[in-house]
N, C-alpha and C positions, 0 to 999 in steps of 0.2 A: 442315582449317583450325583453327587454335588460337584459342580465344576470347580476347578482350582483357580488360582490367580490367572487372569487372562494373559499376563506377561510371561507365564510359564511356556507358552507356545512360541515365544520369540527367541531366535537363535542369538545369544549374546556375542557371538563372533562376527555377526553381520551387522554393520552399522551403516546406515544410509548417510551419505555426505551430499546433501542437497546442493550446497554451494559449489562443491566440486563437480557435481553432475551438470549444473548450469554452465560452469566455466568450460567444461568439455564440449557441451553442445555449442556454445558460443564460438569456440575455436574451430570446430569441424563442420558446422552446418550453416552455410551462407544464408539460407532462408530464415533460420532461427535468429541469426545475428541481425539481419535487417529488421525483423519483427521486434526484437528486443530493443534495438537502438531507436526505433520509431516511437517507442513508449517511454523513453527516458524522462521526459518532462512530467508525464503523469505519475511515474514512480516516485520522482523527487517530491512532487506536490503531496502525494499520498503519505510519504515518509514524514514530511514536515507536519502535516495535519495530524497524523497519529501521535507524533511526539508531543505536540501542543495539547492535544486532547488528554493524553495521559498526565501531562504536567498539571493540568487543571482538575484532574480526577473525574472526568466525565466518562460514562460508558458510551458506546456507539448509540444506544437507544436514547439516552439523555440528550446527546448532541443533536440527534435527528429530530427530536421533539422541539428543541429550541430553534432549529433551522426551519422546521416545517417540511421535513422530508422523511423518508423511511430509514430504518436502521440498515437495511440492505444497501441503500444508496450510499450511506456513509462508508460501509464496508467496501463497496466498489471503488469509491474515490480513494480510500486509504490503500487499497491493493493495486492502484494504478490501472484499474480496468474501466474506469469511467472518465469522461471528459466533461467536468462540470462547467456550467455557464458562468459568465462573469458575475451575474446576479447572485448565484449560489456561493461563489467564492467571496463576494462582498459580505453576505450574511454570515458565512463561516468566520471570516476575519473579525467581524464585529463581535460575534458571540465569544470567540476565542481570544479577544483582546489582542489581536495581532494586526500588523500592518500589511496590506495587500499592495504589492508593487509589480507593475508590468513594465519591463525594460526592453525597449525596441531600439536601443542605441547600437550603432555599428560596432563590431568588435575592434579592439585596439589593433593597429597595424604594426 
């Protein structure tokens, strides 16, 4: 017997809402909220890195080779799961023709 389209097994009436799922967890789970909030900077950095990489047309593998790291490490940084060193951030900024800024100014009162 030849298998049909793999999507035939998916119920079209059930649609996963990932964003809604995370919003619900954030609202009702204090531990999840603390963990999510503690990784905010990593997620923002990852989002910016991903956006710039795509603007320049690099794959994760191509960027990793230019930086001297692994494709998996680029994935981890982009997904907010890694905490790259300043040295790595400097190499990424140089290769991506971006400016790296670290701002430790006190917030406006």
